Phi, psi and omega in degrees: 000128179277130179254148177278155177296335182276357178293338180291343181266001177281142179294128179295151182241145175226108185055041178080001181256123179292140183263027180298316181295320179295322179293328179286322183277342186298320183300333182293343178291340184271352183276131177289143180260150179300148180246169178271003180286156180291325182245129180287158175289168181296321180295315181291323178294319178295321178295317180295321178296317180296317181294320179294317179294319180294314180295323179294316180291322184288320187260008180298317180278357184269147177297166182298331179295333180276352180289347175293343180273004186300312181295319181294314183291322179293317177296322179296318179296316178296322181296310181294319180297320180294318178296320179294318183289318180293332178292347179274350179281153179295149176059036178237177182229140181254101181296334182284359170276356178267123181296329180297319179293315182295320176291327176295335174274322188283315187296310181297321181291318176297317180296326178296318178295321179294317180296321178297319179296316180289335179279316185272318183225073183297324180294316179293320180297318177288332179293337177293339181280347183216108179297151181290140179082017180287135175301152186298323183289335182269356183299310180297322181293316181293324178297318178295316181296315181292326177294318178296318179296328177290319182285339183273353182300311179296326177295320178295322177299310182292317182292323180299312181295316181295315184293318181295316180288320179296317180296318179295317179295319179295319180295320177297317181292321178297315181290321178294324175296320178295324179296315180293327180287320184278344185300312178283340184268307181226088185299320182295320178293323178295321178294317177297322178291326178293326175295320175297322178295321178296316179295323178293325178295320175297320177296323180291328174297316177296320179296320180299322179284318183292320182295325175295319178293319181295320179302313181287325180296319178294322175298323178294321177296320176296322179292323181297328179287343189241006178240000000 
């Protein structure tokens, strides 16, 4: 039976039950939990240092009112990064290649920033829809354009994450298929292609980490406009 390259993005099934929820909850098993000891382990100390540095860098340009989101944004970044990284292992599934999951993360968080802006600073939030000094004839057009750009933000968040991960997985599968096909025919070319596949895999690891950071960074920028 011939399988499509896009079959790797289908949710795995076990006795007819999709394992999407299990794939989402699985990364949390790898996180170390705090202990009652006076001195933390090396793994826990390294994790705390990374989280503190990330939260400080991410929320440095944000007002103090936005620092309440530090725990949520840091947890979101770790969650997306773990799903992206685990999806690179053999016989695994990447939930973040599903647009429904990414939009399910992007839309509520984006909507929360918009609601906060209209609740705390309604004049400033509405002022973003119309730049100062706009000619009178262009006011209706600019309001429509800015409203569309505001509503398209969560879609851009979800599509960006989905497209980058999907393209990387497809490229890896295409090159790995070429290696298996070329191995009995042209071994030297297959070896050179496998080296390219190895370098691409390293690049995909970097993409998996960067895309999680970019997703949270854009949410932080949206939050900065509304606090």
